[in-house]
C-alpha positions in Angstrom: 82.3 85.1 87.7 80.0 83.9 85.0 82.1 85.5 82.2 85.4 84.1 83.6 87.3 87.2 82.5 89.8 88.3 85.1 92.9 90.2 85.9 95.4 88.0 87.7 97.7 90.2 90.0 101.2 89.2 91.1 102.0 90.8 94.4 105.6 89.6 94.4 106.2 91.3 91.1 104.8 94.6 92.4 107.0 94.5 95.5 110.0 93.6 93.3 109.4 96.6 91.0 109.1 98.9 94.0 112.5 97.6 95.2 114.0 98.4 91.8 113.1 102.0 92.4 114.6 101.9 95.9 117.8 100.3 94.6 118.3 102.7 91.7 117.8 105.9 93.8 119.7 105.2 97.0 118.5 107.2 99.9 115.7 109.0 98.1 112.2 108.4 99.2 110.1 106.4 96.7 106.4 107.4 96.7 104.4 104.8 94.8 102.0 106.4 92.3 98.6 104.8 92.7 96.3 107.3 91.0 93.6 106.1 88.6 92.8 103.0 90.7 96.5 102.2 90.8 96.8 102.2 87.0 93.9 99.8 86.7 95.4 97.3 89.2 93.1 98.2 92.2 94.0 100.9 94.7 93.3 98.9 97.8 95.3 95.9 96.7 98.3 97.9 95.6 98.4 100.0 98.7 98.1 97.0 101.0 100.7 95.0 99.0 103.1 98.0 99.3 102.2 98.5 102.9 105.8 99.4 103.8 106.4 101.9 101.0 107.7 105.3 101.8 104.5 106.9 100.7 102.0 107.2 97.9 101.0 109.6 95.2 97.4 110.2 94.0 95.7 112.7 91.7 93.0 114.0 94.1 92.1 114.5 97.7 89.3 112.0 97.3 91.8 109.3 96.3 94.0 110.2 99.3 91.0 110.0 101.6 90.4 106.4 100.4 93.9 105.5 101.3 93.7 107.1 104.7 90.5 105.0 105.3 92.8 102.0 105.0 94.6 103.1 108.2 97.7 104.1 106.1 99.9 106.6 107.9 102.7 107.2 105.4 103.1 110.3 103.3 100.3 110.8 100.7 101.0 113.4 98.0 98.1 114.9 96.0 99.7 115.5 92.6 97.0 118.0 91.4 96.7 119.7 94.7 93.5 121.0 96.1 90.6 121.9 93.8 88.4 123.8 96.3 88.3 125.4 99.7 86.6 122.2 101.0 89.6 120.2 99.7 91.9 122.4 101.7 90.0 121.7 104.9 89.9 117.9 104.3 93.6 117.8 103.3 94.6 119.4 106.5 92.4 117.0 108.5 94.0 114.0 106.7 97.5 115.3 107.0 98.2 115.2 103.2 101.1 116.5 101.2 99.9 118.9 98.5 101.3 120.1 95.2 100.8 123.8 94.7 100.9 124.7 91.0 98.6 127.8 90.7 98.0 131.0 92.6 94.3 130.2 93.0 95.2 127.3 95.3 97.0 129.8 97.6 93.8 131.8 97.7 91.8 128.7 98.7 94.3 127.9 101.5 93.8 131.4 102.9 90.0 131.3 102.6 89.9 127.9 104.4 91.5 129.5 107.4 93.0 126.1 108.4 96.4 125.5 110.0 98.8 124.3 107.3 101.9 124.6 109.4 102.4 120.8 109.5 101.4 120.2 105.9 104.2 119.7 103.4 103.6 121.9 100.3 105.2 120.7 97.0 105.8 123.9 95.0 105.7 122.9 91.3 108.1 124.5 88.8 107.1 124.3 85.1 110.4 123.3 83.4 109.0 123.0 79.9 105.9 120.8 79.9 103.5 123.8 79.9 100.9 121.9 81.8 101.0 122.6 85.6 103.4 124.7 87.6 104.8 128.2 88.1 107.2 129.5 85.5 110.6 130.9 86.2 109.3 134.4 86.7 106.5 133.3 89.1 108.3 130.6 91.2 110.1 132.8 93.7 106.9 134.6 94.8 105.0 131.2 95.0 107.9 129.7 97.0 107.7 132.6 99.5 103.9 132.4 99.7 104.0 128.7 100.5 106.7 129.4 103.1 104.3 131.7 104.9 101.7 128.9 105.0 103.8 125.9 105.9 107.0 125.0 107.7 107.8 122.3 105.1 108.3 122.9 101.4 109.6 120.8 98.6 110.5 122.1 95.1 109.3 119.7 92.4 109.3 119.5 88.6 108.1 117.0 86.0 110.1 115.4 83.2 108.2 115.6 79.9 110.7 113.9 77.6 112.4 111.3 79.8 110.9 108.4 77.9 112.9 109.4 74.9 116.6 108.7 75.4 117.5 110.3 72.1 115.9 113.7 73.0 118.1 116.5 74.3 115.1 118.1 76.0 115.5 116.3 79.3 119.0 117.7 79.7 117.6 121.1 79.1 114.9 120.5 81.7 117.4 119.3 84.2 119.4 122.5 83.6 116.4 124.7 84.1 115.5 123.0 87.3 119.0 123.2 88.7 119.1 127.0 87.9 116.0 127.6 90.0 117.1 125.2 92.7 120.4 127.1 93.1 118.4 130.3 93.4 115.8 129.1 95.9 118.0 126.7 97.9 115.3 124.3 99.0 116.0 121.7 101.6 114.4 118.9 99.4 113.5 118.5 95.8 111.6 116.0 93.6 111.9 115.5 89.9 112.1 111.9 88.8 109.2 109.9 87.4 109.6 106.2 86.3 111.6 107.1 83.2 113.8 109.4 85.3 114.4 106.7 87.9 115.5 104.2 85.3 117.3 106.3 82.7 118.3 109.7 84.1 120.3 109.3 87.4 120.9 113.1 87.6 117.1 113.5 88.2 116.9 111.3 91.3 117.3 114.0 94.0 115.5 113.5 97.4 112.2 112.1 96.5 111.1 110.1 93.4 107.7 109.1 92.1 107.7 105.6 90.5 104.5 105.0 88.5 104.4 102.9 85.4 107.5 100.9 86.3 105.7 99.6 89.5 103.3 97.7 87.3 106.1 96.1 85.2 105.8 98.1 82.0 108.6 100.0 80.4 108.4 103.8 80.5 111.2 104.3 78.0 110.8 104.1 74.2 112.7 101.3 72.6 113.6 99.6 75.9 111.7 96.6 77.2 110.7 96.0 80.8 113.1 93.1 81.0 116.0 95.3 80.3 115.2 97.2 83.5 114.5 94.0 85.4 110.9 94.8 85.8 108.3 92.1 86.3 104.7 92.3 84.9 102.1 92.6 87.7 98.9 92.0 85.7 97.9 89.1 83.5 94.6 89.6 81.7 92.8 86.4 80.9 89.5 85.2 79.5 87.9 82.0 78.1 86.8 80.7 74.7 83.0 80.6 74.5 82.6 79.5 70.9 84.6 77.8 68.1 83.4 77.9 64.5 84.7 77.0 61.0 84.6 79.9 58.6 85.0 79.6 54.9 87.0 81.6 52.3 85.3 85.0 51.9 83.5 85.0 55.3 83.7 88.3 57.0 84.3 88.6 60.7 82.6 91.0 63.2 81.0 94.4 62.9 81.7 96.1 59.6 83.4 92.9 58.2 86.9 94.4 58.7 88.5 91.0 58.3 87.8 88.6 55.4 88.9 84.9 55.7 91.5 84.2 52.9 90.7 80.5 53.1 89.0 78.1 55.5 89.8 79.4 59.0 89.0 78.3 62.6 87.7 81.2 64.7 87.5 81.3 68.5 85.3 83.8 70.3 86.5 85.1 73.6 84.4 86.5 76.4 86.2 89.9 76.5 85.9 93.2 74.7 86.1 96.9 75.1 83.5 96.8 77.8 86.2 95.1 79.8 89.0 97.4 78.7 90.4 95.4 75.9 90.9 98.1 73.2 89.2 98.4 69.9 92.6 99.4 68.6 93.7 95.7 69.0 91.3 94.8 66.1 93.2 92.9 63.4 96.5 94.0 65.0 97.2 92.3 68.3 97.8 88.6 69.3 96.3 86.5 72.1 98.0 83.5 73.7 96.0 80.2 73.6 97.6 76.9 74.4 101.0 78.6 74.3 100.6 79.9 70.7 100.1 83.5 69.5 96.8 83.7 67.7 95.8 86.9 65.9 92.8 89.0 66.7 90.5 89.1 63.6 87.6 91.5 63.0 86.6 94.4 65.2 86.8 94.0 68.9 83.2 94.4 70.2 81.9 95.4 73.6 81.8 91.9 75.1 83.6 89.6 72.6 86.8 89.3 70.6 87.4 86.9 67.7 90.7 85.2 67.3 92.1 83.1 64.4 93.1 79.7 66.0 93.7 77.8 62.8 97.3 77.2 63.9 96.2 75.1 66.9 95.9 71.3 66.6 93.0 71.4 68.9 90.9 73.9 70.8 87.8 73.6 73.0 85.2 75.9 74.5 86.4 77.0 78.0 90.1 77.0 76.9 92.0 79.9 78.6 93.1 82.9 76.5 95.7 85.3 77.7 95.2 88.8 76.4 98.5 89.8 78.0 100.8 88.1 80.4 103.8 85.8 80.4 105.6 86.0 77.1 103.0 88.3 75.6 103.4 91.5 77.6 101.1 94.5 77.9 103.9 96.4 76.2 103.7 94.1 73.3 99.9 94.5 73.0 100.2 98.3 73.3 102.8 98.5 70.6 101.0 96.3 68.2 97.7 98.1 68.8 99.2 101.6 68.5 98.1 102.7 72.0 100.0 103.8 75.1 100.8 101.1 77.6 99.5 103.5 80.3 96.1 103.6 78.4 96.0 99.9 78.1 96.3 99.0 81.8 94.3 102.0 83.1 91.4 101.0 80.8 90.5 97.8 82.7 86.9 98.1 83.8 85.3 97.1 87.1 83.4 94.1 85.6 86.8 92.3 85.2 87.3 90.3 88.3 90.6 91.0 90.1 92.3 87.9 91.4 95.4 88.6 93.6 97.8 85.7 93.2 99.5 84.4 96.3 103.3 84.2 95.9 103.3 80.5 96.2 100.8 80.0 93.4 103.5 79.8 90.8 101.8 77.0 88.9 98.9 79.4 88.0 101.1 82.0 86.4 
């Protein structure tokens, strides 16, 4: 750990956030979404921490295979379904749940000649996102085709506007879904993502798919994670590697995008976009050092970020810097930087050390 840049992970917060999904949705199954390396938090750590979850959602069969290798026996749903005949064979061997969103996938199932009778197929209805799924004219044929392949089917949809409480589109999507549901009469349905779980009770149905909320970030515009009683799971930290006095007119970093208005004290941190801290934070975000918010100045570079620490009475090389965590949340950094909170946490690279925090290590938070 020569660079001393690390992501501190709070297991108790992760479990708390999962329980928030369970409490809000009653008897519905909550399948924890752990795609993209569990939103940058580490697939293995998140799955093991949520070992008693109802199940998990991933993007690909490869991600699902990684979880099965951990001796996990719960339901694993592949959200993009199979991408080849080989995927169909492996999915059957691993006992995966599979989303079906395109007729080509049905052709691959038939070509694979494997027994799907015990596989649950999630037939996806496009209710207005125009990304994946069968439209209202296609869904009945797709539903019947999946019924010929498997004894277990779930009708699913995806809410495209649930993050915006002022939008009327979610109500329209719910109505479209209900119209198809009443026609097909499925035994089970799934619709709610994190925003649906927290803000749209009518979307809860039989199975829900909590994603962003698990990691303690808000999925709803204008609402903080605290308002939903969510706890941040990741704290991103680094160290000061240099402190220097800069004079009026000195320009900081590549391209000199920041000019010192007077004498300034500048700290250099051992973190940059090579670690996942975004260039978009340049001259916009704050960093916590010794309990004070200190602004990022100049362009974030690959390995280093400069911060104006003039406000501090004292600062030393090796002082800790918190890029997000505690009173400076990832939501705060995302908003000030103009990036999605999803993008921020998913961007953490593998050279950042992950440090799972034991629940009793409260003094280190």
